[in-house]
N, CA, C and O atoms as CSV, one atom per row, in Angstrom:
chain,resi,resn,atom,element,x,y,z
A,1,MET,N,N,-7.412,2.528,15.950
A,1,MET,CA,C,-6.453,1.879,15.888
A,1,MET,C,C,-5.340,2.523,14.911
A,1,MET,O,O,-5.927,2.895,13.896
A,2,LEU,N,N,-4.027,2.783,14.834
A,2,LEU,CA,C,-3.330,2.723,13.037
A,2,LEU,C,C,-2.678,1.553,12.947
A,2,LEU,O,O,-2.147,0.912,13.854
A,3,TYR,N,N,-2.763,1.267,11.576
A,3,TYR,CA,C,-1.987,-0.054,11.321
A,3,TYR,C,C,-1.253,0.488,9.979
A,3,TYR,O,O,-1.543,1.375,9.176
A,4,ALA,N,N,-0.154,-0.449,10.086
A,4,ALA,CA,C,1.048,-0.278,8.770
A,4,ALA,C,C,0.577,-1.473,8.269
A,4,ALA,O,O,0.403,-2.465,8.976
A,5,VAL,N,N,0.335,-1.421,6.924
A,5,VAL,CA,C,0.438,-2.227,5.683
A,5,VAL,C,C,1.744,-2.207,4.945
A,5,VAL,O,O,1.942,-1.279,4.161
A,6,ILE,N,N,2.636,-3.115,5.109
A,6,ILE,CA,C,3.790,-3.113,4.631
A,6,ILE,C,C,3.793,-4.311,3.580
A,6,ILE,O,O,3.680,-5.472,3.972
A,7,SER,N,N,3.955,-3.927,1.967
A,7,SER,CA,C,3.801,-4.999,0.893
A,7,SER,C,C,5.467,-4.596,0.400
A,7,SER,O,O,6.260,-3.663,0.524
A,8,GLU,N,N,5.402,-5.862,-0.188
A,8,GLU,CA,C,6.683,-6.343,-0.969
A,8,GLU,C,C,6.260,-6.617,-2.216
A,8,GLU,O,O,5.137,-7.122,-2.250
A,9,ASP,N,N,6.767,-6.458,-3.206
A,9,ASP,CA,C,6.802,-6.358,-4.606
A,9,ASP,C,C,6.970,-7.640,-5.571
A,9,ASP,O,O,8.052,-8.141,-5.265
A,10,VAL,N,N,6.356,-8.405,-6.629
A,10,VAL,CA,C,7.179,-9.441,-7.341
A,10,VAL,C,C,8.195,-8.753,-7.718
A,10,VAL,O,O,8.304,-7.592,-7.323
A,11,GLU,N,N,9.258,-9.390,-8.658
A,11,GLU,CA,C,10.118,-9.132,-9.515
A,11,GLU,C,C,9.566,-8.217,-10.256
A,11,GLU,O,O,8.393,-8.569,-10.383
A,12,ASN,N,N,9.781,-7.001,-10.959
A,12,ASN,CA,C,9.086,-6.366,-12.468
A,12,ASN,C,C,7.838,-6.294,-12.446
A,12,ASN,O,O,7.171,-6.786,-13.356
A,13,SER,N,N,7.165,-5.535,-11.179
A,13,SER,CA,C,5.881,-5.512,-11.042
A,13,SER,C,C,5.356,-4.236,-11.579
A,13,SER,O,O,4.233,-3.831,-11.280
A,14,LEU,N,N,6.214,-3.553,-12.426
A,14,LEU,CA,C,5.340,-2.068,-13.113
A,14,LEU,C,C,4.166,-2.334,-13.416
A,14,LEU,O,O,3.184,-1.883,-12.826
A,15,GLU,N,N,4.134,-3.447,-14.814
A,15,GLU,CA,C,3.218,-3.313,-15.887
A,15,GLU,C,C,1.825,-3.677,-15.363
A,15,GLU,O,O,0.740,-3.423,-15.887
A,16,LYS,N,N,2.140,-4.471,-13.960
A,16,LYS,CA,C,1.257,-4.924,-13.144
A,16,LYS,C,C,0.637,-3.993,-12.616
A,16,LYS,O,O,-0.564,-3.781,-12.781
A,17,ARG,N,N,1.550,-3.205,-11.780
A,17,ARG,CA,C,1.180,-2.132,-10.880
A,17,ARG,C,C,0.337,-1.062,-11.853
A,17,ARG,O,O,-0.707,-0.510,-11.505
A,18,LEU,N,N,1.002,-0.884,-13.141
A,18,LEU,CA,C,0.390,0.102,-13.860
A,18,LEU,C,C,-1.464,0.002,-14.477
A,18,LEU,O,O,-2.238,0.942,-14.662
A,19,SER,N,N,-1.753,-1.771,-14.704
A,19,SER,CA,C,-2.916,-2.291,-15.298
A,19,SER,C,C,-3.854,-1.941,-13.929
A,19,SER,O,O,-4.887,-1.412,-14.338
A,20,VAL,N,N,-3.866,-2.048,-12.415
A,20,VAL,CA,C,-5.170,-1.474,-11.603
A,20,VAL,C,C,-4.950,-0.625,-10.619
A,20,VAL,O,O,-5.563,-0.652,-9.552
A,21,ARG,N,N,-3.674,0.533,-11.044
A,21,ARG,CA,C,-3.225,1.807,-10.011
A,21,ARG,C,C,-4.694,2.221,-9.994
A,21,ARG,O,O,-5.128,2.261,-8.843
A,22,ALA,N,N,-5.555,2.530,-10.901
A,22,ALA,CA,C,-6.490,3.597,-10.755
A,22,ALA,C,C,-7.492,3.202,-9.669
A,22,ALA,O,O,-8.020,3.926,-8.826
A,23,GLU,N,N,-7.641,1.816,-9.892
A,23,GLU,CA,C,-8.566,1.020,-8.645
A,23,GLU,C,C,-7.915,1.058,-7.099
A,23,GLU,O,O,-8.585,1.496,-6.164
A,24,HIS,N,N,-6.562,0.564,-6.915
A,24,HIS,CA,C,-5.617,1.153,-6.049
A,24,HIS,C,C,-5.765,2.185,-5.466
A,24,HIS,O,O,-6.320,2.241,-4.369
A,25,ILE,N,N,-5.378,3.025,-5.981
A,25,ILE,CA,C,-5.363,4.717,-6.085
A,25,ILE,C,C,-7.206,5.191,-5.289
A,25,ILE,O,O,-7.325,5.946,-4.324
A,26,ALA,N,N,-7.918,4.784,-5.725
A,26,ALA,CA,C,-9.232,4.850,-5.507
A,26,ALA,C,C,-9.719,4.455,-4.416
A,26,ALA,O,O,-10.660,5.088,-3.937
A,27,ARG,N,N,-9.250,3.415,-3.811
A,27,ARG,CA,C,-9.453,2.773,-2.270
A,27,ARG,C,C,-8.642,3.572,-1.351
A,27,ARG,O,O,-9.067,3.622,-0.196
A,28,LEU,N,N,-7.368,4.323,-1.668
A,28,LEU,CA,C,-7.000,5.075,-0.856
A,28,LEU,C,C,-7.380,6.252,-0.690
A,28,LEU,O,O,-7.333,6.809,0.407
A,29,ASN,N,N,-7.851,6.845,-1.849
A,29,ASN,CA,C,-8.793,7.797,-1.799
A,29,ASN,C,C,-10.061,8.116,-0.827
A,29,ASN,O,O,-10.323,9.158,-0.227
A,30,ASP,N,N,-10.761,6.877,-0.867
A,30,ASP,CA,C,-11.895,6.626,0.372
A,30,ASP,C,C,-11.537,6.479,1.714
A,30,ASP,O,O,-12.312,6.467,2.670
A,31,LEU,N,N,-10.113,6.349,1.740
A,31,LEU,CA,C,-9.790,5.999,3.399
A,31,LEU,C,C,-9.470,7.693,3.725
A,31,LEU,O,O,-9.664,8.167,4.845
A,32,LYS,N,N,-8.919,8.563,2.486
A,32,LYS,CA,C,-8.364,9.892,2.902
A,32,LYS,C,C,-9.761,10.458,3.418
A,32,LYS,O,O,-9.969,10.830,4.572
A,33,ASP,N,N,-10.764,10.464,2.289
A,33,ASP,CA,C,-11.870,10.877,2.414
A,33,ASP,C,C,-12.633,10.745,3.680
A,33,ASP,O,O,-13.301,11.698,4.081
A,34,GLN,N,N,-12.578,9.567,4.373
A,34,GLN,CA,C,-12.919,9.296,5.523
A,34,GLN,C,C,-11.913,9.574,6.874
A,34,GLN,O,O,-11.949,9.137,8.025
A,35,GLY,N,N,-11.155,10.354,6.290
A,35,GLY,CA,C,-10.076,10.968,7.387
A,35,GLY,C,C,-9.617,9.832,8.176
A,35,GLY,O,O,-9.895,9.809,9.375
A,36,LYS,N,N,-8.789,8.664,7.522
A,36,LYS,CA,C,-8.226,7.443,8.274
A,36,LYS,C,C,-7.049,7.298,7.452
A,36,LYS,O,O,-6.396,6.284,7.700
A,37,LEU,N,N,-6.670,7.942,6.667
A,37,LEU,CA,C,-5.425,7.986,6.102
A,37,LEU,C,C,-4.739,8.603,6.416
A,37,LEU,O,O,-5.007,9.789,6.225
A,38,VAL,N,N,-3.384,8.288,7.110
A,38,VAL,CA,C,-2.136,8.881,7.195
A,38,VAL,C,C,-1.113,9.093,6.279
A,38,VAL,O,O,-0.724,10.241,6.064
A,39,LEU,N,N,-0.683,8.247,5.777
A,39,LEU,CA,C,0.056,8.079,4.388
A,39,LEU,C,C,0.205,7.056,3.666
A,39,LEU,O,O,-0.012,5.991,4.244
A,40,ALA,N,N,0.534,6.998,2.477
A,40,ALA,CA,C,0.402,6.097,1.588
A,40,ALA,C,C,1.566,6.430,0.373
A,40,ALA,O,O,1.815,7.426,-0.306
A,41,GLY,N,N,2.070,5.224,0.459
A,41,GLY,CA,C,3.169,5.556,-1.278
A,41,GLY,C,C,4.178,4.316,-1.341
A,41,GLY,O,O,4.257,3.521,-0.404
A,42,PRO,N,N,4.931,4.203,-2.483
A,42,PRO,CA,C,5.629,3.004,-2.857
A,42,PRO,C,C,6.969,3.179,-2.618
A,42,PRO,O,O,7.498,4.242,-2.295
A,43,HIS,N,N,7.502,2.134,-2.778
A,43,HIS,CA,C,9.372,2.448,-2.370
A,43,HIS,C,C,9.815,1.987,-3.669
A,43,HIS,O,O,9.687,0.808,-4.000
A,44,PRO,N,N,10.430,3.036,-4.563
A,44,PRO,CA,C,10.879,3.066,-5.918
A,44,PRO,C,C,12.265,1.859,-5.377
A,44,PRO,O,O,12.924,1.655,-4.357
A,45,ALA,N,N,12.176,1.378,-6.569
A,45,ALA,CA,C,13.748,0.486,-6.366
A,45,ALA,C,C,14.769,0.894,-7.083
A,45,ALA,O,O,15.567,0.146,-7.649
A,46,ILE,N,N,14.789,2.193,-7.090
A,46,ILE,CA,C,16.054,2.701,-6.989
A,46,ILE,C,C,16.280,4.113,-6.078
A,46,ILE,O,O,15.245,4.450,-5.503
A,47,ASP,N,N,16.977,4.645,-5.936
A,47,ASP,CA,C,17.050,6.307,-4.987
A,47,ASP,C,C,16.856,7.193,-5.981
A,47,ASP,O,O,17.786,7.378,-6.765
A,48,SER,N,N,15.654,7.892,-6.142
A,48,SER,CA,C,14.768,8.341,-6.971
A,48,SER,C,C,13.086,8.336,-6.870
A,48,SER,O,O,12.330,7.370,-6.773
A,49,GLU,N,N,12.800,9.687,-6.923
A,49,GLU,CA,C,11.547,9.897,-6.663
A,49,GLU,C,C,10.884,9.280,-8.008
A,49,GLU,O,O,9.865,8.616,-7.813
A,50,ASP,N,N,11.150,9.359,-8.811
A,50,ASP,CA,C,10.921,8.921,-10.085
A,50,ASP,C,C,11.728,7.932,-10.321
A,50,ASP,O,O,12.915,8.070,-10.613
A,51,PRO,N,N,11.013,6.650,-10.185
A,51,PRO,CA,C,12.660,5.341,-10.795
A,51,PRO,C,C,12.231,4.767,-12.295
A,51,PRO,O,O,12.847,3.833,-12.808
A,52,GLY,N,N,11.057,5.455,-12.974
A,52,GLY,CA,C,11.077,5.196,-14.132
A,52,GLY,C,C,10.539,3.884,-14.465
A,52,GLY,O,O,9.448,3.512,-14.032
A,53,THR,N,N,11.379,3.071,-15.329
A,53,THR,CA,C,10.804,1.673,-15.531
A,53,THR,C,C,11.475,0.907,-14.955
A,53,THR,O,O,11.430,-0.287,-15.252
A,54,ASN,N,N,12.366,1.423,-13.872
A,54,ASN,CA,C,13.072,0.727,-12.617
A,54,ASN,C,C,11.721,0.283,-11.683
A,54,ASN,O,O,11.779,-0.758,-11.028
A,55,GLY,N,N,10.899,0.857,-11.668
A,55,GLY,CA,C,9.704,0.760,-10.926
A,55,GLY,C,C,9.627,0.415,-9.360
A,55,GLY,O,O,10.208,1.386,-8.876
A,56,PHE,N,N,9.289,-0.313,-8.414
A,56,PHE,CA,C,8.988,-0.103,-7.098
A,56,PHE,C,C,9.284,-1.723,-6.842
A,56,PHE,O,O,9.400,-2.783,-7.458
A,57,THR,N,N,9.326,-1.131,-5.420
A,57,THR,CA,C,9.735,-2.689,-4.889
A,57,THR,C,C,8.968,-3.454,-3.505
A,57,THR,O,O,9.301,-4.433,-2.837
A,58,GLY,N,N,7.583,-2.354,-3.408
A,58,GLY,CA,C,6.439,-2.416,-2.314
A,58,GLY,C,C,5.990,-1.242,-1.970
A,58,GLY,O,O,6.221,-0.391,-2.829
A,59,SER,N,N,5.246,-0.734,-0.730
A,59,SER,CA,C,4.170,-0.432,-0.694
A,59,SER,C,C,4.545,-0.003,0.937
A,59,SER,O,O,5.130,-0.716,1.753
A,60,LEU,N,N,4.002,1.437,1.152
A,60,LEU,CA,C,3.958,1.882,2.820
A,60,LEU,C,C,2.222,2.232,2.781
A,60,LEU,O,O,1.809,3.026,1.935
A,61,ILE,N,N,1.389,1.659,3.635
A,61,ILE,CA,C,0.252,2.219,4.030
A,61,ILE,C,C,0.334,2.253,5.708
A,61,ILE,O,O,0.816,1.395,6.448
A,62,VAL,N,N,-0.370,3.680,6.100
A,62,VAL,CA,C,-0.764,3.795,7.383
A,62,VAL,C,C,-1.773,4.250,7.618
A,62,VAL,O,O,-1.884,5.433,7.298
A,63,ALA,N,N,-2.885,3.634,8.218
A,63,ALA,CA,C,-3.941,4.068,8.268
A,63,ALA,C,C,-4.712,3.581,9.374
A,63,ALA,O,O,-4.196,2.656,10.002
A,64,GLU,N,N,-5.886,4.016,9.771
A,64,GLU,CA,C,-6.863,3.751,10.778
A,64,GLU,C,C,-7.988,2.776,10.607
A,64,GLU,O,O,-8.832,3.013,9.743
A,65,PHE,N,N,-8.070,1.797,11.286
A,65,PHE,CA,C,-8.863,0.553,11.695
A,65,PHE,C,C,-9.209,0.602,12.469
A,65,PHE,O,O,-8.508,1.063,13.371
A,66,ASP,N,N,-10.780,0.103,12.801
A,66,ASP,CA,C,-11.045,-0.135,14.454
A,66,ASP,C,C,-10.498,-1.750,14.693
A,66,ASP,O,O,-10.558,-1.988,15.899
A,67,THR,N,N,-10.205,-2.424,14.252
A,67,THR,CA,C,-9.509,-3.807,14.653
A,67,THR,C,C,-8.063,-4.249,13.475
A,67,THR,O,O,-7.944,-3.587,12.444
A,68,LEU,N,N,-7.438,-4.965,13.671
A,68,LEU,CA,C,-6.234,-5.582,13.225
A,68,LEU,C,C,-7.141,-6.578,12.473
A,68,LEU,O,O,-6.347,-6.790,11.557
A,69,GLU,N,N,-7.920,-7.142,12.249
A,69,GLU,CA,C,-8.986,-7.819,11.174
A,69,GLU,C,C,-9.417,-7.248,10.266
A,69,GLU,O,O,-9.358,-7.700,9.123
A,70,LEU,N,N,-9.905,-6.218,10.543
A,70,LEU,CA,C,-10.397,-4.938,9.597
A,70,LEU,C,C,-9.495,-4.664,8.729
A,70,LEU,O,O,-9.660,-4.874,7.527
A,71,ALA,N,N,-8.097,-4.006,9.393
A,71,ALA,CA,C,-6.990,-3.681,8.494
A,71,ALA,C,C,-6.468,-4.759,7.734
A,71,ALA,O,O,-5.944,-4.528,6.644
A,72,GLN,N,N,-6.544,-5.812,8.148
A,72,GLN,CA,C,-6.224,-7.237,7.256
A,72,GLN,C,C,-6.960,-7.675,6.287
A,72,GLN,O,O,-6.576,-8.155,5.221
A,73,ALA,N,N,-8.166,-7.489,6.705
A,73,ALA,CA,C,-9.266,-7.195,5.499
A,73,ALA,C,C,-9.354,-6.256,4.352
A,73,ALA,O,O,-9.579,-6.641,3.205
A,74,TRP,N,N,-9.205,-5.240,4.626
A,74,TRP,CA,C,-9.084,-4.143,3.742
A,74,TRP,C,C,-7.614,-4.525,2.960
A,74,TRP,O,O,-7.558,-4.839,1.771
A,75,ALA,N,N,-6.752,-4.459,3.627
A,75,ALA,CA,C,-5.198,-4.975,2.384
A,75,ALA,C,C,-5.766,-6.251,1.888
A,75,ALA,O,O,-5.523,-6.456,0.699
A,76,ASP,N,N,-6.472,-7.176,2.504
A,76,ASP,CA,C,-6.495,-8.606,1.630
A,76,ASP,C,C,-7.118,-8.228,0.083
A,76,ASP,O,O,-6.914,-8.894,-0.932
A,77,ALA,N,N,-7.887,-7.049,0.172
A,77,ALA,CA,C,-8.605,-7.092,-1.050
A,77,ALA,C,C,-8.397,-5.826,-2.156
A,77,ALA,O,O,-9.131,-5.420,-3.057
A,78,ASP,N,N,-6.852,-5.318,-1.604
A,78,ASP,CA,C,-6.310,-4.684,-2.675
A,78,ASP,C,C,-6.129,-5.216,-3.849
A,78,ASP,O,O,-5.821,-6.403,-3.962
A,79,PRO,N,N,-6.328,-4.260,-5.080
A,79,PRO,CA,C,-6.416,-4.663,-6.209
A,79,PRO,C,C,-4.847,-5.240,-6.915
A,79,PRO,O,O,-4.682,-5.849,-7.972
A,80,TYR,N,N,-3.756,-4.765,-5.835
A,80,TYR,CA,C,-2.753,-5.210,-6.365
A,80,TYR,C,C,-2.256,-6.628,-6.032
A,80,TYR,O,O,-1.508,-7.359,-6.681
A,81,ILE,N,N,-2.787,-6.799,-5.009
A,81,ILE,CA,C,-3.091,-8.280,-4.893
A,81,ILE,C,C,-3.241,-9.338,-6.018
A,81,ILE,O,O,-2.509,-10.199,-6.507
A,82,GLY,N,N,-4.686,-8.836,-6.244
A,82,GLY,CA,C,-5.404,-9.868,-7.213
A,82,GLY,C,C,-4.857,-9.642,-8.788
A,82,GLY,O,O,-5.352,-10.305,-9.699
A,83,ALA,N,N,-3.700,-8.561,-9.060
A,83,ALA,CA,C,-3.055,-8.334,-10.089
A,83,ALA,C,C,-2.178,-9.058,-10.406
A,83,ALA,O,O,-1.886,-9.382,-11.557
A,84,GLY,N,N,-1.458,-9.522,-9.018
A,84,GLY,CA,C,0.053,-10.459,-8.498
A,84,GLY,C,C,1.096,-9.365,-8.649
A,84,GLY,O,O,2.204,-9.560,-9.147
A,85,VAL,N,N,0.694,-8.283,-8.216
A,85,VAL,CA,C,1.960,-7.220,-7.983
A,85,VAL,C,C,2.451,-7.557,-6.490
A,85,VAL,O,O,3.678,-7.482,-6.419
A,86,TYR,N,N,1.985,-7.822,-5.575
A,86,TYR,CA,C,2.318,-8.199,-4.182
A,86,TYR,C,C,2.835,-9.640,-4.100
A,86,TYR,O,O,2.384,-10.633,-4.670
A,87,GLN,N,N,3.806,-9.544,-3.324
A,87,GLN,CA,C,4.485,-11.014,-3.129
A,87,GLN,C,C,4.169,-11.228,-1.338
A,87,GLN,O,O,4.583,-12.195,-0.697
A,88,LYS,N,N,3.571,-10.394,-0.917
A,88,LYS,CA,C,3.831,-10.534,0.459
A,88,LYS,C,C,3.392,-9.292,1.111
A,88,LYS,O,O,3.838,-8.235,0.665
A,89,VAL,N,N,2.385,-9.270,2.341
A,89,VAL,CA,C,1.448,-8.332,2.822
A,89,VAL,C,C,1.680,-8.519,3.979
A,89,VAL,O,O,1.497,-9.655,4.416
A,90,THR,N,N,2.174,-7.443,4.884
A,90,THR,CA,C,2.109,-7.740,5.970
A,90,THR,C,C,1.343,-6.525,7.203
A,90,THR,O,O,1.840,-5.409,7.350
A,91,VAL,N,N,0.323,-6.899,7.854
A,91,VAL,CA,C,-0.134,-5.722,8.866
A,91,VAL,C,C,-0.390,-5.914,10.306
A,91,VAL,O,O,-0.994,-6.660,11.078
A,92,LYS,N,N,0.369,-4.874,10.285
A,92,LYS,CA,C,0.539,-4.741,11.958
A,92,LYS,C,C,0.307,-3.229,12.377
A,92,LYS,O,O,0.312,-2.199,11.703
A,93,PRO,N,N,0.107,-3.453,13.701
A,93,PRO,CA,C,-0.365,-2.280,14.486
A,93,PRO,C,C,0.836,-1.117,14.694
A,93,PRO,O,O,1.926,-1.571,15.044
A,94,PHE,N,N,0.736,0.408,14.504
A,94,PHE,CA,C,1.662,1.547,14.639
A,94,PHE,C,C,1.093,2.215,15.351
A,94,PHE,O,O,-0.090,2.552,15.396
A,95,LYS,N,N,2.418,2.562,16.286
A,95,LYS,CA,C,1.702,3.579,17.199
A,95,LYS,C,C,2.731,4.985,16.495
A,95,LYS,O,O,3.928,4.956,16.210
A,96,LYS,N,N,2.002,5.838,16.402
A,96,LYS,CA,C,2.462,7.085,15.878
A,96,LYS,C,C,3.408,7.921,17.101
A,96,LYS,O,O,2.981,8.055,18.248
A,97,VAL,N,N,4.385,8.307,16.774
A,97,VAL,CA,C,5.241,8.971,18.193
A,97,VAL,C,C,5.381,10.418,17.400
A,97,VAL,O,O,5.095,11.383,18.108
A,98,LEU,N,N,5.640,10.616,16.509
A,98,LEU,CA,C,6.264,12.068,15.765
A,98,LEU,C,C,5.779,11.931,14.543
A,98,LEU,O,O,5.369,10.885,14.039
A,99,PRO,N,N,5.837,13.276,13.931
A,99,PRO,CA,C,5.551,14.574,14.383
A,99,PRO,C,C,4.046,14.601,15.181
A,99,PRO,O,O,3.616,15.653,15.652
């Protein structure tokens, strides 16, 4: 089943994000290589694809896991959590309707 991982950043998270971004992206690439990643990306803090020093306010990942518990465990192990980037992470089932 698909699950949405919806994360909210702490204030001024850009420096923390950059410090562990390679590890975060590596985990996403692992999901992609397994054919389980639907989409992933951050929410820019301003209305721009490249927010520069304004940074980001959170992230959205939609991926396939066998159970909600496995999706939650994967989300809990994100390097962004250990680095203090995220203040809140919500994991919930997701039903893709379109396209």
